[in-house]
N, C-alpha and C positions, 0 to 999 in steps of 0.2 A: 317131350313134344312141345314145341313152342310155336307161337304165332306172333306176327309183328303187330303191335298196337299202333294207334294213330300217334304220330310224333316220332316214330322210328325206333322205339326201344322195345326189346323183346320181353314178353310177359309169359309167365308159366301158366298156360291154360290148364295144365294138368292139376294144378292146385285148386281146391274148391273152398268156398267160404265155410267156416265152421257151422255145423248144424246145431242149433240150440236144443239141448235136452232139458228135461224137467229140472235137472240140477244145475243147469248153466244159464238160467234166465236172470241171474243177478249181474252184478257189475263185472264179474269175470267174463261172462259171455259178451257183454258190451265191449270190454277191452279187446277180446279176440277179434271181434268184427271190425273194430277201428284199425287194429294192426293189419288185418287182411285188406281193408280198404286202402290203406296207405301203400301196401305192396302192389295190389292189383291195379291201382291207378298210376303207379310209377312216380308218385310224389315223394318228397322226403319228410314231410311232417303233416300231421292232421290233428284236429281237435273236435270233440263232440260237445255241443251246447244243448242243454235240456231246458224245456219250458218249465218255469217255476209254477207253484200252486196257484199264484194269483193270475196266471194266464197273460200277464203283461210284461214279464221279465224273462230274459234268457240268462242262464247261469252256466259258466264253464264247468264241465264235469271232468274231462280227462283229455290229456294230450299225448301224442306219440311222435317221437322224432324231434321234439322241441320242448324245453322246460315250460311248464305252465306259467311260471312267473313272468315269462316274456309277454304273456297276454294279460297281465295284471289289470290294465285299464278296462278290460272287458270281463272280469270275473263275474260281474252282474251288470247287465245292460238292458235298459228299457227297450221294449219293442218299437217304441216311437223314435228311438235314436237312429242316426245314420251310421250304419256299420254293415259290412257285407252279410254277416250271419243274420242280423235282424231283418235286413231287406229281403233275404231269401225266405225267411219265415213269414213275414208280413205279406209279401207279394206272391209267395208260394211258387217260386221259380229259381232256376239256376242263375247265380250271379257270377260272372266270369270277368276276371281282371288279369289278363295275360301279360300285361306290361306294367312295370313299376310306375311309369309316368301316368298311365291310365288310372292306376290306384290313387295316385296323388291328386289327380284332377277330380275324380269322383268322390273320394273319401279323404279329404285333406287332414282331418283330425286323426284318422287311422294311420295315415302315412307318416305324420309327424311323430306319433308315439312309437312307431316301428320303422325308422327311416333307413331301411336296408334294401338291397336289390333282391326283390322277390316278387312272385306272382301269387295270386289268390283265387280260389274258387269256393263258393259257398252254395250248398244245396239243402233244401228243407228235408227233414225226416218225416215223410208223409205216408199215411195209409188211408186211401179214400179221401175224405174231407177232413181227416184229423191230422193235425201237425203236432209232432212231439218235440221238435228241436231243430238243430241244424248241424251239418258237417262242414267244417272249414278245412281246406287243404292248401298246402304251400309247396311251391317248387321254384327253381331259380329264376325263371322268367326270361323274357326276350333279351337277347344279347349274350346269353350264357352259352358255354361250350357244351352243356348237357342238352337233353331233349327239350323241344320247345314247350311241351306241356302234356298233360294227360288228355285222354279222350273224354269229351263232355258226357258221352253216354255212360262211360264207366263211372264217372263221378256221380251221375244221377242214380246208377245202379247201386253204388255204395250207400247212397242216402236211402234208397228204397229198402235195402237189406236191414239197415239200422232201424228204419221205421217199422218194418214187420216185426223185428225183434222186440221193440218196445211195446208194440201192440200185443204181441203174444204174452209178454211178461205181465202186462196189466190184466189181460184176460185170465191168467192163471193165478191172480192174486199176489203177484210179485212186482207190482208197478214200481218203476224206477223214476225217482225224482232226483233233483240235484243233491249231491252229497254236501257235507258240512264245509268242505274245502276242495278246490280242484286238485286232481292227481296227475302225476307224470309217469308214464309207463317206462320201465327200465328196458332199454334196448339190448337184446342178447347179442353176443359176438357173432360175426359172420359164420364161424365154425368153431367147434371145440378143439382145443390144442392139448396134446399130452404134455406131461411134465418135461420130457426130454426136449420136445420142440420148443416149449416156452423158454427153457434154459438156454437153448441154442440161440433163440431170437434175442434174448437179453445180452448174451455174450457178443453177438454181432453188433448190437447198438453200442456197447461199451468200447468196442475197438475203434469206433468212428472218431475223427478228430474234433467233432463238434458235439454239443450237448443235445440230448433228445428227451422229450417227455410226452406223456399222453394224458389227455383230459377227457372226462366223460362229457355228455352234452350239457350238463349243468355246471361245467367248469371245474370239477374236482380232479386233482391229480390222481391218476391210476397207476402211473409208472413214471419214475424219474431216474435218468442215468446219473452215474457218479459225476461226470463232467458237468451235466446240467445243474446238479445241486451246487457245485462250486461256483459256477457262473451266476446262479441266482442268489448266492450268499447264504445258503443253508448249510448247517453242519453235516447233515446226512440226508440221503433221499427219503429215509423213513419218516422224518419229521414233516415232510410235505404231503405224503400220501393221504388222500381223503380231504385235503383242504383246497380252497380256491386261492390262486396266486394273489388276487387283490385283497384277500383277507389275511393271509398268513405272511405275506412279504410286504413290509411297510412301504418300500419304495415302489410297489406296484399299486398303491392305493388310488392313484390318479384314475378317474372314471374312464379315461381313454383306454386303459388296458382291458377293462371289461367290455367296452364298446367294440374293440377289435374282435374280441372273442364272439360277442353276440352277432356281429356282422358276418362272421364266418359260418356260424351255426344256421342263421336264418337264410343266408344266400346260398350256402353250400359252395362258396367260391373260395379257392385258395388265395392267400394274400400274405403280405409281409409288412413289417414296420420295424423301425429302429428306435431304441430307447436307451437312456443313460442310467446305469447302475451307479449311484453315488459312491465315491465322489466324482469319478471321471471315466468310468468304464462304459464304453458304448457297446451295445449288443444288438445284433441283427436277428430278428425272429421270423420264421416262416411257419404258416399255419396251413394244415391240410385236413379238411373235414371229410367225414363220411357219416353213415347213419348211426354209428355207435359212439362217435366222439371226434376229437380233434388231435392230430399228431402235430407236435411242435419241434422244430429243431432251431438251435441257436448257436451263435458264434460271435467272438469279438469282432467289431467292425467300426470303421470311422475313427474320429478323434479318440485317443486313449487306448486304441486296440493294441494287441500284442503282436501284430504282424501276421496273424493267421488270415487266410483268405475266407471271406464270408461265403456261405453256400450259394450256389447258383440259384437265381430266382427263376422258376419256370413259369409261374403265373402270378399276377399281382392284382390287387384291387385297382379299379380304374380311379385312381386318386384315393386319398385316405378317407375312411368313414368319418362322418361327422362326430365330433366329440360329444359325450353326454352333457358336458357343461354347456355346449352350444345348443344342444337340444333343449335343455332347461330354459335357456334364454329365449329360444323360439317359442316354447310353451308359454313363457311369461308374456311374450308379445301377443300370442293367440288369446290368452286370458284378457289382456288389455283391449284387444279388438272386440271381444265379447261385451266389454263395458262401454264401448263408444255409443253415443246417442245420435248425433247429427252428422251430416256429411263433413262438416268442419272438423269434428272430433277425429274422424277416420283419416282425413288428410293430414292433420297435425301429427297423429301417431305415426303414420307411414313415413312422413318427411322428416320427422325429428328423432324417431327411435329405431327405425329400421337400419339406418346406415351403420351404426356401430355394431349391430347384431351380425352383419355380414361383411364388415370391413369394406363396404362400398364407399365411393367418394360422392356420388350424386344419385338422386332418385327423382323420378317424375311420375305423377299419377294423372292418367288421362281417363276421361269418362266419355261414353258414347251417348250423345244427345241429338235427337232429331236427325239421325243419319250422318252425323259428323262427330269428329273427335274434338274434345275440349280439354285443355290443360287445366286441371282443377287444383294442382298442388305440385310443388317442386322444392328441392333443396340441393344447392350446389350447382345447378344447371345455369348456363347462360340464358337469360330470358329471351334474347333475340333468336337463339337457336330454336327454342320451343315455340316461339311465335310462328315459325315456318310450318309447324304441324297443327297449330291451333285452328280449328275450323275446317280441316281437310275432310273430304268425304270418306266414308268407311271402305270405299273401293281403292283408296290410295295404296301404292305398293310399299310404302315405308314399313319397316319391321314392326314398329309400335302399333300400326294399324292392321297389318297383315295377320299378326298373331290372333287378333280378335276375330277375324273372318274365319281363320282355320281352326282356332281353338288349341293350336299346338304351340308351345313355347319355343323360343329360339335363344340359343346360347352361343355367343361369339367370343372365343378366347383371345382374339386379337383384332386389331383394326383391319388387317388383311382379310380375315374371314368375313367381317362385316361388309367390306367393300366388294368382295366377290358375290355376296348374296344380294347386296343393294348398292350398285355402283354409284348412284348419286350421293351416297352418304358423305357428309362433310367431315373432314378430319377435325376432331375436337382436341385442342391442346390439353395434354395431361390425362386423357382418357384412352384406355387400351383394351378394355373388355366390357361386354354388355350382356345383360340378361333381360330379354323381352318376355313378359309374362302376361297371358290373357287373363282377364278377370271375368269369369263366367259364373253366374249364380242362377240356380234352378233352370239350367239349360239355356239361359238368355245372356247374351253379351252385355256386360256392364261397363267395361273399360279395359285399360291395360296399365301395367306397372313396369317401369324401366329402371333397372339398377345399372350403374356404370362404375368401373374400377380404374384406379390410376396406374395399374400395371397389368400385364397379361395374366389371365385367370383361367385355369383349366376346367373348372366346373365339373368335379368328379360326380359320379352317378348319385352317391348318397346326398350330396348337396343339391343336385338338381331336383331330387325328390322333395327335399325340404322346401326349396324355392317354390315349386309347383303347388305343394300343399298349402304353403303360406299364402300364395296368390288366391287359392280357393277361399281361404278364410277372409282375406281382404275383400274379395268379391262379395261374400255373404254379408260382411259388415257394411260394405258400401250400399248394398241393396237394402238392408234393414234401415240404414241411416236415411236413404232416400225416401223410404216409406214413412219413416218418422217425420222427416221434414215436410213431406206432403200432407200427412195427417195433421201435423202441428199447424201448418198454414191454413188448412181447411178448418181446423178447430177455431183458430183465431178469427178467421173470416166469419164463421158461424156465430161465435160469441159476439163479435162486433155487430152483426146483424140483429142479434137478439136483445142486446143492451142498447140504451140510447146513445147516439153519436155524441150528443152534448145535452146539457141541461138548460132549460129556459132561463132567461135573464129577467128577473122581476126587481123593480126599484126597492131598495131597502132590504133585500134578501141575498144572502150569500150561501152557496151550497158547494159541497165537495163530496165526491164519491170514489169508492175503490171496490174492485172485484178481484178476488184471488182464488183460482180453482185449487182443489186438493189433489187431483190426479196428476202425478208427474208425467209429462209427455203428452198431456191432452188438456190444453188450456180452454176447457169448456165445462160447464157445470149447470146445476139447476137453480142456483140462487139468482135473484133478480132485484132490481130497484128501478124506480122511475119518478120523475117529477113532471106533472102535467100542469101547464098554465091554462087556467080557466078564463080569467080576464086579467085586467091590470092589477087587481088587488087580491085575487084568490088563486090558489093552486092546490093540487092534490099530490101528496108524497106517498109512495107505495114501496114496500120492501117485502120480499117473500122468499120462500125456500121450498122447492119441489123435492119430494122424497127421493133420495139417491143423488149421486154426483157423477153423472156420465152423460153420454150423448142422448139417451132416452129421456133423462131428466131435463136436459136442455131443450129437447124438442117439445116436451110438455110445457115448459116455461114459455116457449115461443108462442104457445096458444093462450096461456093464462094471462100473461102480461098485457097483450093487446086487448083482451076482453075487459080487464079491470080498467085499462086506460080509456076505453070507449065509454065505460060507465061514468068515469070521472069527468070526461069532456061533456057528457050530457047533463051534468049538474046533479048526479045522484049523491045522496049522503053516504058517509062511510058505511053505515049499516046496510043501506040498500045496495051499494056496490058489492060488498062482500056476499050478501045473500044471493044476488043474481049470479055472481061468479061461482058460488057454491053449487047452485042448481045446474048451471051449465057444465061444470066439471063432473058432477054426479051423473049427468045424462051421458057424458062421454065414457064413463066407467073405465078410466085408463089403468086402474089397478095401482095407482099412486095417490098419495095425499099431498096437500099443499098447505103450508102455513103462510099467513099474510098479515101485514099490519098496514092499515090505511089511515092517513092523516089528512084532514081537510084544513087548509091554512087560510085564515081570513086576516090579511095584513091590515086592512082598514080598521077592523074592530080589535085587532091584536089578540086573537084567540085561535085555538085549534080544537077540532073535534076528531077524536081518534076511536077506532074500533079494531079489534084483533081477532084473527082466526087461528088460535093456538100458537101464536108467534111470540117470541120473547118481547117483553115490554120495553119501550124506549127509555133512554136515560136523558134527563133534563138537567142542563146546567143553568142555574139562575144567574142573573146579572151580578149578584154579589159574590159569585164564585163557587158556592156550594152546589153539589149535584145530588140527584136522587133517581132511583128507579121508579118510574111512574106506576102506581097500582091500578091497572086497567081491569075492567071486568072482562073475563076471557070468553071467547066463543070457540066452538069446535073447529077442527081442521077442515079446510075445504075438501069436498068430495066424499064425506062420510055420511052426513044426514042431509038430504035435499031440503028438508023443512026447518033447518036450524036457523035461529035468530042470532044476530050479532049486536049486542048492546054497545052504545057509544059513551065516551067520556069527553067532557069539555075541559080544557085547561087554558089559562091566560098565557100570552106570549109577550112579555115585557121586552122593551128594547135591550139588547145585549144578551138575550136568551139564546142558548144553543140546544138543539134537539138532535140526539143521536139515535138513528134507526140502524139496526144491524141484524145479521143472522147469527145463529148460535155458534157457527164456526169461529167467530171472533173471540168468544169468551169461554167456550167449552174446553175443559181440561180434564183428562182422566184422573179420577180420584177426588175431584173437587166438586162440591155441591153446586148446582146451577145457580141457586140464589146467591151463594157466596161469590160465584164467578161474576154475576151481573153487578153485585155491589162493588167488586174490584174494578169494573169498568167505570162506575160512578166515581170512585176514588181517583182513577187516572184522569178523568175529565176535570175533577175539582183541582187537581195538582198541576194541570197543564199550564205552561207558561204562556205569556201573550204571544200569539202567532196566528197567521192566517189559517183558515179552516183546511186548506189543502195540505199544509204542513202538519196540522194536527191529525188529519186522516192518515197520512203516511206514518206518523209516529205511532198511532194506535195499531196499524197493521204490523209494523216492525216489532212492536212489543209482543204481539200475539205470536209472531214467528219465533221469537227468541225464547219465550217462556215455556213452551211445551210443543211436542210434535202435533201438528194439526192433521186431522183425518177427515175434515169436512171443508166444503167451500166456505168462503168468506165474502159477504157483501156488506158494505158500510155506506150510509148516507148521512152526512152532517148538514143540518139546516140552522142557520143563524139569522137573527133579526138585528138590523142596524140600530145603533144607539141614538141616532137622530134621523130626522126626515131626509131621505135620500142617501144616508150614510151606509157604509158597508156593515155587514153583520159578522165581522170576524173577531177573533180573540186578539185584537191588536188596537192599541190606542190611536193608531194613525187614521183609522176609519176609511182606509182605501177601499173603494168599491171593487168587488170582484165576484167571479162566478167560475167555478171549476167543475167541468163535467168529466174529468179524467177518470177512466175506469181501468187503467193499466195496473200492472203489478207493483 
């Protein structure tokens, strides 16, 4: 008794799922339910993933109808990763990908790692609110001669059965977790054959004029005819039984052989290819898969053949499957895309490295901006041609724009195909085929990518999948790059607003400043400096370091620096300015502390008064060239004790003196004592050649970058007194007056 399931294939309703008994709650019971689920849904392969003990990882437990090794990238996959099974578990819903191109668009990394014509469904293994894992099912997918797909309800039912089984196993004390390694179930033959029937079948095959062999789903020879052994170059069929062709036959070691086989197993589509058996024997192979393995027949064909006619090809791949070597190249490009930072990096990678990967002649990258398309990168294209599309609205009918609106890629194997779809298309000399790919990230159109070829190109199914998957990766990289560029611009704007635009100009005083954040990709931090002009002969120099080096630290710095600046402008002494800032910070209770050094500079009396709140002491270079770390009386960090006092120290400032104020990021090195590090800075200043302070500041920053990895922000403020009235205070005998407020990198 049979009933028709959705999709048109007959299913044996008379068969029932195995009922778990007390002795079948282990892995054997799980295996039987997986086998039943595959049969009942009408798919050709399935896999069970179980939730690991950490509750954050899915691990592949067992496969049926497909070797577990084909799913190697997902033996263990974090629930946060984008993969059909993880999404099914995380969102507790059926994930349905009935079209290979749909799989490539939504899961580009999955499609690139398994770039064959197939469809996928994933359903969670649920009981109530408890999730145990996921069931992943495979079938040929849209465009196949087989059924269009399983019934979604039967897929859900298979998941519920497995969920109940795992719940019952846990309730009986036999909880099933992921095993030490994924397993592959051995597929039994369609029916048992007696010895006489098996011998007759072997005799039938041996009489045929071509060679025949059979491989199991893992690629091992299970039968080889005598003719096949000769054609393959083996001494006898027996030496091949149990081996894989790409392992036992040196001339089959090219990854393409294994790739053809994998394509047949995953897609369950018959196909053919031709290969040369060195030195000059061409062989035609035909592959016919089913649920137990792959039958292969072969015959001499093409150049070097012996005149025999190759077997008739009844069904072929729509184009050759992509070679494993090409897949590895695409994976390399995918890894490179993951390392790009800004939009410029993505554009450079797409326009410089994508062309050789696909044998394309030209490539163009277009971005959607403010409702229009903008050409942001190209290679090989005539600029005047692209100018025609630069700035067109997103409603324009051109293929490069239309694919973005529809989300569906367009492939044109010839100019005639392109002209039929878009009659205004100009004929471009030397270009004969095009791939228009939408770039969509997080469901939002980002742009489009266009590849063009210098000869007609058929775009086989497998290559289309790779193109679409790679477009998804380009879109994600472009979206990340845009966010990076936006945040980087914001950070630079914020930092510029928090630090002084320029430093004041006082007669007889030269200053130079530098700021360098430690966080890559975020040019903002908590270090700060300032120089406040009080009158024509007095100024206040400040440098400080907010705990942490991120946006929060920068925000607090934006409150502390103006507070100290206002105290300086009002004429407060260093001790008073730090005490008042300390009380204000303690009242705010931001949960962060601030170190600060304040120097009151009296140019008329040639002296300075300094006070510190837990900040590294300055380094003073004397006019005779020797330098020292100033021994200041320390005060506690700002924000700890609201009643703290900050003692001050007075020092002379002779003409030719240079005072270096800095944050610990300039000198701090892992494994080096801080006192030794500060002494090292004094040695650098003493050895510095005659040069303007701006160049000296740049040299000190460069030295810090070269000598050790820096994990903290760096701020540096150099202050020098002129050697004569009105002269510049630089380490230069020219005495050229100058003032540099540069706080760039």
